[in-house]
C-alpha positions in Angstrom: 7.6 -35.5 20.5 3.9 -36.2 20.4 1.9 -39.5 19.9 0.2 -39.0 16.5 -1.1 -41.2 13.8 1.2 -42.5 11.3 0.8 -41.4 7.9 3.5 -41.2 4.7 5.6 -38.4 4.3 4.3 -37.9 0.8 1.1 -36.6 2.3 2.6 -34.3 4.5 3.5 -31.0 3.1 0.0 -29.3 3.8 0.9 -30.0 7.6 3.6 -27.2 8.0 1.7 -24.1 8.2 4.2 -22.0 9.8 7.0 -23.4 8.2 9.9 -21.5 6.0 8.7 -22.2 2.5 11.1 -23.6 0.1 13.4 -21.1 -1.8 12.8 -18.4 1.0 16.6 -18.5 1.7 19.8 -18.6 0.2 23.2 -20.5 -0.1 23.2 -24.2 0.9 21.7 -26.5 3.3 24.3 -27.2 5.7 24.0 -31.0 7.2 26.7 -31.9 9.4 27.7 -35.9 9.9 29.3 -36.3 13.5 31.1 -39.2 13.5 34.5 -40.5 15.1 36.6 -39.8 12.0 39.7 -40.1 14.1 40.6 -42.4 17.0 40.3 -46.2 17.2 37.0 -46.0 15.4 38.1 -44.0 12.6 37.7 -46.5 10.2 34.1 -46.8 11.1 33.3 -43.3 10.9 35.0 -43.2 7.7 32.5 -45.5 6.3 29.9 -43.4 7.9 30.9 -40.3 5.9 31.3 -41.7 3.0 27.5 -43.4 3.0 26.6 -39.5 3.8 28.4 -38.1 1.1 27.0 -40.5 -1.5 23.6 -39.3 -0.3 24.4 -35.6 -0.6 25.6 -36.2 -4.2 22.7 -38.0 -5.3 20.4 -35.5 -4.0 22.5 -32.8 -5.2 22.3 -34.5 -8.8 18.5 -34.4 -8.6 18.2 -30.7 -7.2 18.9 -30.5 -3.8 15.9 -29.8 -1.4 14.1 -26.6 -0.7 15.7 -25.5 -4.2 19.1 -25.2 -2.4 22.0 -27.4 -2.5 23.1 -29.6 0.2 26.6 -28.8 2.0 28.0 -31.8 4.1 29.9 -30.7 7.2 31.8 -33.4 8.6 32.3 -33.0 12.5 35.0 -35.1 13.9 34.3 -35.9 17.6 37.1 -38.7 17.7 34.7 -41.0 19.7 35.3 -39.0 22.8 32.9 -36.4 24.5 35.8 -34.1 24.9 36.7 -33.8 21.7 33.2 -33.8 20.5 31.4 -31.3 22.4 34.2 -28.4 21.3 33.7 -29.6 17.7 30.0 -29.6 17.9 29.8 -26.2 19.3 31.7 -24.9 16.6 29.9 -26.6 14.0 26.7 -25.2 15.3 28.3 -21.5 15.6 29.2 -21.9 11.7 25.8 -22.5 11.1 23.8 -25.8 10.7 20.5 -26.9 9.3 20.3 -30.5 10.6 22.9 -33.3 11.3 23.1 -37.0 11.1 25.1 -38.7 14.0 26.8 -39.0 16.7 27.7 -42.5 16.7 29.0 -43.1 20.1 26.0 -43.0 22.9 28.5 -41.5 25.4 29.2 -38.7 23.2 25.7 -38.3 22.4 24.4 -37.9 25.9 26.6 -34.7 25.5 26.2 -33.3 22.1 22.8 -34.2 21.2 21.2 -31.9 23.5 23.4 -28.9 22.0 21.9 -29.7 18.7 18.2 -29.4 20.0 19.0 -26.4 22.2 20.4 -24.4 18.8 17.2 -25.7 17.0 19.2 -28.4 14.7 17.3 -31.6 14.1 19.7 -34.5 14.7 19.0 -38.0 13.0 21.3 -39.9 15.7 23.1 -43.3 15.3 23.4 -44.0 19.0 21.7 -46.9 20.5 21.7 -46.1 24.4 18.4 -45.8 25.9 19.7 -42.5 27.2 19.5 -41.0 23.8 15.8 -42.2 23.1 13.8 -38.8 22.5 16.9 -36.7 21.3 16.2 -36.3 17.7 15.3 -39.5 15.4 17.3 -42.6 14.9 17.1 -45.2 12.0 19.2 -47.6 14.2 18.1 -50.1 16.9 18.3 -49.4 20.8 19.3 -51.1 23.8 16.1 -52.2 24.7 15.8 -53.7 21.1 19.3 -55.2 21.0 19.6 -56.8 24.4 16.8 -59.1 23.8 18.4 -60.5 20.6 21.7 -60.9 22.5 19.9 -63.0 25.2 17.8 -65.0 23.1 20.7 -65.7 21.0 22.8 -67.1 23.8 19.9 -69.0 25.4 18.0 -70.2 22.7 20.3 -70.4 19.6 23.6 -71.1 21.1 21.9 -73.2 24.0 24.2 -71.6 27.1 23.0 -72.4 30.2 26.5 -70.7 32.1 27.5 -67.3 30.5 30.2 -65.1 31.5 29.9 -61.6 30.3 33.2 -59.4 29.3 32.0 -55.5 29.7 33.5 -52.2 28.7 32.2 -50.1 31.8 33.4 -46.9 30.3 31.0 -46.5 27.7 27.1 -46.1 28.4 26.1 -48.1 25.6 28.2 -51.4 26.5 27.5 -50.6 30.1 23.7 -51.0 29.5 23.9 -53.7 27.3 26.1 -55.9 29.8 23.6 -54.8 32.7 20.2 -55.5 30.3 21.9 -59.1 29.0 22.3 -60.1 32.5 18.8 -59.1 33.7 17.5 -61.0 30.8 19.4 -64.2 31.0 18.3 -64.3 34.6 14.8 -64.1 33.7 15.3 -67.1 31.3 17.1 -69.2 33.7 20.9 -68.8 32.3 23.3 -68.6 35.2 25.8 -65.6 34.6 28.9 -66.9 36.3 30.4 -63.7 36.4 30.6 -60.0 35.0 34.4 -59.3 34.2 35.0 -55.3 33.4 37.9 -54.5 30.8 39.8 -51.1 30.0 39.1 -50.3 26.5 42.3 -49.9 24.4 44.6 -52.7 26.3 44.9 -54.7 22.8 45.7 -57.8 24.6 42.8 -59.5 27.1 44.6 -62.9 27.5 44.3 -62.4 31.4 40.3 -61.5 31.2 39.5 -64.2 28.9 41.5 -66.6 31.3 39.7 -65.3 34.3 36.6 -66.0 32.4 37.4 -69.7 31.3 37.9 -70.0 35.0 34.4 -70.0 35.6 33.9 -72.9 33.4 31.2 -71.0 31.2 29.5 -72.5 28.0 29.5 -69.2 26.3 31.1 -65.7 26.7 29.5 -62.8 26.0 31.3 -59.6 25.1 29.5 -56.2 25.6 32.5 -54.0 24.0 33.4 -51.8 21.0 35.2 -53.8 17.9 38.8 -53.1 18.6 38.2 -54.8 22.2 36.0 -57.6 20.6 38.6 -58.2 18.0 41.4 -58.8 21.1 38.8 -60.8 23.0 38.5 -63.2 20.0 42.0 -63.6 19.3 42.8 -64.3 23.0 39.9 -66.7 23.2 41.0 -68.5 19.8 44.3 -68.9 21.4 43.1 -70.3 25.0 40.2 -72.6 23.6 41.1 -73.4 20.0 38.8 -76.3 19.4 36.0 -73.6 20.3 34.5 -75.8 23.4 33.2 -72.4 24.7 31.0 -70.4 22.6 31.4 -66.8 21.9 29.0 -63.8 21.3 29.9 -60.2 20.6 27.0 -57.1 21.0 26.3 -55.0 18.4 29.1 -52.5 19.3 31.8 -54.9 17.8 29.8 -55.0 14.6 32.3 -53.5 12.1 34.8 -54.8 9.8 37.3 -53.2 12.2 36.4 -56.4 14.1 37.1 -58.6 11.3 40.3 -57.2 10.2 41.5 -56.7 13.6 40.9 -60.3 15.0 42.2 -61.8 11.6 42.1 -65.5 11.6 40.5 -65.5 14.9 37.4 -63.6 13.6 35.1 -66.6 13.1 35.7 -67.5 16.8 33.0 -65.1 17.7 29.6 -64.5 16.1 28.4 -60.7 16.1 24.9 -59.2 17.3 24.4 -56.4 14.6 22.8 -55.5 11.4 22.5 -56.7 7.7 25.6 -56.0 6.1 25.3 -53.2 3.2 24.7 -56.1 0.7 22.5 -58.2 2.7 19.5 -55.9 2.5 16.9 -56.6 -0.1 17.3 -54.7 -3.4 20.9 -53.4 -2.1 22.4 -53.7 -5.4 22.0 -50.4 -6.7 23.1 -48.7 -3.3 26.4 -50.8 -3.3 27.1 -50.4 -6.9 26.7 -46.6 -6.5 28.9 -46.5 -3.6 31.3 -48.4 -5.0 31.4 -46.2 -8.1 31.9 -43.0 -5.9 34.2 -44.5 -3.3 36.0 -47.3 -5.2 35.4 -49.4 -2.0 32.8 -51.6 -0.3 30.7 -49.6 1.7 31.0 -49.8 5.8 28.7 -51.3 8.0 27.3 -48.0 9.1 27.6 -46.5 5.5 23.7 -47.4 4.8 22.6 -46.1 8.0 24.0 -42.6 7.2 22.8 -43.0 3.5 19.5 -43.5 4.8 19.4 -40.7 7.6 20.5 -38.4 5.3 17.6 -38.9 3.0 15.3 -39.6 5.9 16.2 -36.1 7.1 15.9 -34.4 3.9 12.6 -36.4 3.1 11.3 -34.2 6.4 12.7 -31.1 5.0 10.8 -31.8 1.9 7.7 -32.5 3.7 7.8 -29.8 5.9 9.0 -27.4 3.4 11.4 -26.1 6.3 14.6 -26.8 8.0 13.2 -25.6 11.5 13.1 -28.3 14.1 9.2 -27.9 15.3 8.2 -28.3 11.7 10.2 -31.2 11.1 9.2 -32.8 14.2 5.5 -32.7 13.0 6.4 -34.4 9.7 9.2 -37.0 11.4 6.9 -38.3 14.0 4.3 -39.3 11.6 6.8 -41.3 9.1 5.6 -45.0 8.3 6.5 -46.7 5.2 9.6 -44.5 4.2 11.7 -47.0 2.5 15.7 -46.7 1.9 18.8 -49.0 1.6 18.2 -50.2 5.1 14.3 -51.2 4.4 11.3 -49.7 5.4 11.0 -47.4 8.3 8.4 -46.5 10.8 9.0 -44.2 13.7 7.8 -44.3 17.3 6.4 -40.6 17.7 7.0 -40.6 21.2 10.9 -41.9 21.4 11.6 -41.0 17.7 13.2 -44.5 17.7 12.8 -46.7 14.4 10.5 -49.9 15.3 10.9 -52.3 14.4 14.6 -52.5 14.8 16.9 -54.3 12.4 18.7 -56.4 14.7 20.2 -59.8 13.8 23.2 -62.2 14.5 26.1 -62.2 11.9 28.9 -64.4 11.2 32.2 -64.1 9.4 31.8 -65.2 5.9 33.8 -65.2 2.9 31.3 -64.6 -0.2 34.1 -63.9 -2.6 35.3 -60.4 -1.5 37.1 -61.5 1.8 35.8 -62.4 5.3 33.0 -60.1 6.3 30.0 -60.0 8.8 26.7 -61.0 7.1 23.5 -62.2 8.4 24.0 -65.7 9.8 21.6 -68.1 7.9 21.4 -70.6 10.6 20.3 -68.0 12.8 17.7 -66.6 10.5 16.3 -69.8 10.0 15.8 -70.2 13.7 14.0 -67.2 14.1 12.3 -67.3 10.8 14.1 -64.1 9.7 13.6 -63.1 6.1 17.4 -63.8 4.8 
């Protein structure tokens, strides 16, 4: 990518001088959706797929893109690179004009270069810094998330002694644990220990007991949602009065955490993004999603919805699906607005800046317990919620 002045996508059609013109090809435009559609994160992946399906249906109802309809191609990576790599290779061989995903950074490190080598533009949902520059993203990155984690622990919770529980098997969670530990140290907060856990264990009673033995005033979990839920359950049992605060990282932000933790879900706050109905003007999007799918959007449905439309906006501006032509357009986007708000892109990294990182808590606003922006946190940092 190149550093270029930012302009709106609506003015970019004339910039794609060598691009394929609209209508120059036949057949549908095939856009992949790579996600963990099976495995422990399948619920999360289902919400991702349904958000993309809504965007594609709406776009096709209004004429598609480049005078062609859009075909959405689900690509199941199972949240595992050994599943993801052959699935992506098969999808590329079958023909793709673009892709949204993947979600897991450990998978994306392997699959994103495959797309790029094939000339397929990815709009990724990975957050690990190792994936910066590999296509574009509307989601926050580790360097944008870790400061929110650390500031919430120190300035909002008021912690002075923290224990970190970390999943070392995932690039993202390992990076966050390291970055938060460094940030807390710079703030003068003691990190009494970093305890590594094995994902998929289902019961982290021993790890929580080990953490509590270090006398922290807060436990921070850099883990994915199934492990976050199990940690909340174990902590609720070991410390029912809530003497020790709990904050879980962005990787735990999903309804899977709430459902898995049950009555213990409110024991931990979770760094994440605004809930689908927390965004300003979200009513229309939520209503359309529920009308199509008969269910409330998943945590990442707004991001796959926006990612599809963002990619299509690039195709429209470039009048092409070619990687180089799309890059010229997407590098310059500023002020594009979707479900997740206004989007500006850093033309060097392809990352969204500023990012949409918030602290959430479990709340029941009438539809059962869900993660929503914590209004006390929002007031403490003057966030617009």
